[in-house]
N, C-alpha and C positions, 0 to 999 in steps of 0.2 A: 474728316478727321479719323485718325486711327484709334480703333477701340483698345483700351488698355487690357492687356491679358491678366487674367486672374492668377495671383501668385500662391493662393493657399495650397493647391496641390503639391507645389514644390516644397512648401514648409512641412506638409504632412510626410513627404518623402524623406526630408531631413530627419524628422523625428523617428521614422521607422528605421532609417539607417543607424541612428545612435542607439535604439533599442536592440537592433540586430547585433551591434558591436558589444553592448553590455551583456547580451545573452551569450555571445561567443566567448566573452571573458569568463562568464560564470561556468560555462561548459568546460573550459580549459582547466579551471581550478578544480572542478569536480572530478576530472580524470586524474588529478594528482592526489585525490582524497585530502584536500586541504580544508581545514576547519577555521572558519572566520572567527576572529576573537575581537571585534570592535570594542567590546566593553572594556578591554585593556588600554585602549588608546587615551581616554580623557585625562587620566592620572599623569600623562607625560606632558600635558599642557599646563595644567595646574592641579595642585594637590594641597591637602592639609598637612602642613609640617608640624611636628611635635618637638617642643623644647622643654627638656626635664628641668624642674626646679629642685634644688638640692639644699640641704641644710649645711650651713657654713662651719658648724661647730656642734660639739655634743651639747644637746639642748633638750628642752621640754616644751611641748606644744602647750602654751599658756592660754591661747585664745584661738577660737575657730568660729568664723562668721560666714554663714552661706548667704550669697546675694544672687539669686537666680541661678544662672549657669556657671557662676564663678563662686570661689571660696577663698576668703582671705584668712591666711594662717599666720599666727604670730609665734615665733620660737624665742624662748629666753634660755640663755646659758647660765652657768654657775655664777658668773661675774655680774649677772644682771643685765647684760647687753641683749637686745632684742633684734631679731631679723623678721621682716614683714614679706610674705610671699603671697601672690595671687595666682591660683591655679583653677583649671576647669574642674567644677564640682564632681563630674563623673570619673575624674582620674585621681581623686583624693585617696591617698594611701595611709593616712594617719587619722587619729581622733584626738580629741581634746584630753590633755594629761599624759599622752604617750611620750616616751623618751626616744630620741633619735640620735644617731651617731653622725659624725662628720661625713658628708657626701651621701647620706641617705636621700633617696628621692621622695619628695613630698607629694608631688603630682606633676602634671604637665600642662603647658599652655599650647593651644593649637591656633595656627594662623594660615591663611591662604598664601601659597608660595608659587612662583612661576616654575614650571616643569622645564626639562632640558629642550624640548622643541621650541618653547617660547624663547628661551635664551639664545637658542640657535638662530631663530628668526631675527631677533634683535641684533645679533652679531652681524648677520647677513645684511640687514637694513643699514646699519651705520657704516659698515665696510663699503657698500654700494654708494651711499650718499657721499661720503669723504672722497672715495676714489673717483666717482663721477664728476664731482666739482673740480678736483685737481685735474683730472684728464681733460676736461673741457678747456681749462685755462692753458694747459700745456698744449693742447691740440690747436687752439686759436692762435697762440704765439707762433707755433711751429708752422701752421699753415700759412701764416702771413709771411713768415721767413722764407718759405719755399717760393714765394711770389716776389721776393725782395730783389732789387737790382744789385745788392751787395753779393758778390760771389761767395764770400766766406759764410755769410748766413745762409744762403741758399744751399751750399754744399753741405755744411754740418747738418742742417735740417733734413736734407735728403738722406744722408747717411743714417741719421737716427731713425727716420721712418722705415727705410728698407731694412735695417738691422732688426728693428722690433717686429715688423710685420713678417719678416722671413724666418723667424725662430719661434718655437712653441712657447706659449705662456707658462707652461709648467717648468720648462727649462729656465725661463727668466726668474721664476719665483725661487727655484733652487739657487741660482747664482746670487740673487739679492740676499738670501737668507744665510747660506753657508759660506759664501765668499765675502761679499761686500758687508754683510751684516756682522760676520765675525771680525773683520778687520776694523769696522767703525763702532763695533759693539752696539748694534741696533736690536731693538726688540723685534720679536716675530711679527707683531701687529704692524710696526712701522715698515719692515720688510715687505710684507704682503700689500699694504697700501701703496708702497712705492712701485712695486712691480705691476699692480693693477692700474695705477694712474698712468704710468708710462706706456703700458700696452694699450690703453684706451686712448691716450693722447695721440699715438701714432696713427690710429684709424680716424680719429676726430680731425686730425690735421689734413688728411687726404679728403675728407668730406668737406672741410671748409675751403680748401684750395679748389676743389672742383666747383663748389658753389660760387665762389668769387669769379672764377674764369668763365662761369656760364653767363654772367652779367655782361651785356654788350659794352664794348669799349666806349661807345658814345656817351654812356652814363657818366663815366669817369671824366671824359673830355669836357662834357657840359659843365660839370661841376668845377673843373679847373678853370674853365673860361669865366665862370662867375666869381673868380677870386679865392676859391678854396684851395687850401694847400693839399698836398697828397695825403697826408694824414687825415685831414678833415673830410676830404672826399670819400676816403675809404670808410671813415667811421660813420658819417651822416648819409652818404648816398649808396655806396656799394654793398657794405655789410648788411644793412637792413634788408635789402632786397635778396641778398645771398642767403640770409638765415631762413627766410621764408621757404626757399627751395631745398635747403638741406635739413629741414625739421624732421621729415620722415626718417631719412637714414640715420640721423642723430638719435631719434627715439629708438630705432632698431638697435644701435650700437649700446645704448644704455640698458636695454633690455638684455642684450647679450652679456653685459657686465655684471648684472644681477646673477646670472647663471654661472659666470666665470669665477665668481667669488667662492664656489664650491672647491676650486683647485687649491685654495690656501689651506685646506685641511691637511696637506702633505707637510706643512710646517707646524703642525699641532695647533691650529687655530680652530676652535670648536664652533664652526658656523652651522648653518642649517642641516646640510647633508651629512656632516660628521656627527652632529647631534643625533640624526636619524639612525646612523649606523650603530652608534653606541646604544641607543634605545632598543634596537633589534636584538642586540646581544642579551639583553635582560628581559625582554618581553616575549621573544620567540614568536613574534608576529610580523614577519618581514613584509608581506604584501600590504597589510593595514598601514604600517608606518610609512612605507614608500609611497603609497597613495596620498597620505597626509603631507609628506614632504612636497610632493609634486603640486598638491593643491595649495600649499603655502607659497610656493614660487608663482603659481598662477595669481594668487591673492596680491602679490607684489606687481607683477608685470601687467596684468590686464588693466588695472586702473592707470598705470603709466602709459600704456597704449591708448586708452581712451582719451586721457588728457591731451596727449600729443595730437590725436585726431581732431579734437575739439578746437585746440589751439591753431592747428593748420587751417581749419575752416574759418575761424575768425580772422586770421592774417589774410586769407584769400578774399575776403569780403572788402578789405581795405585797398585792394588793387584797383 
């Protein structure tokens, strides 16, 4: 029996390489005299928003009750109408018996709110999910059309795939928004999703086509000999086997889609990268924000990659 070689020296080497890369990055920034300001970053994920509570009319503070960190203020105008406000106690700017004018600030209420980076992350997520689902459906239909015996379906699907794959996604987004979107009065979100879905669908179509063609013809012939129709043979016999084989490239395509969503910023959709660029203009911390943006993309893509790998292993066990 062959003795299994120890792997720990290679793991140690990996850690040393990573430490070396981190040291090289630190040295590069020190040459630029860059001052790291990580303390500025958290507020762009979540912050305490303040909402001013104002008097609705010329009034008098008729009652003031403090309840822990909150203060309940009752204002009464000359007509006897009352206005009840609840503000943070440490922001209270009046006392009982004070007269206030219309629009005067009585205090503020604070609550946690999502920052621009979280909103950008949410926009990237829903754009990716919607475009991915639509792209998968378009790609599945187009891939099967490319294998159809009907010349019209085959030719039209081929033209679509070659046209989309042969032109840059950025150009397609511009065409959808400024040309098709203007003519049909489409929103920028709809135009962005349409461009991403059709772009993804073209690549998924080729992945599906190659997967189906990789299945031996004998599988289809055996299914037909058992009395299954062409559609039933494709749905119950060929496609399940093909999907096992195309799972890795499909996962790679959807990971690319998540990153491709950054291109819709050109039509003023504030996704993750655009949110990061806007934050940089106010925080003056470009490296910190860009590292955070990269980390958020990894936060999306790494679990997706792991799920695809686990699903691939489970499907392989059923063979």
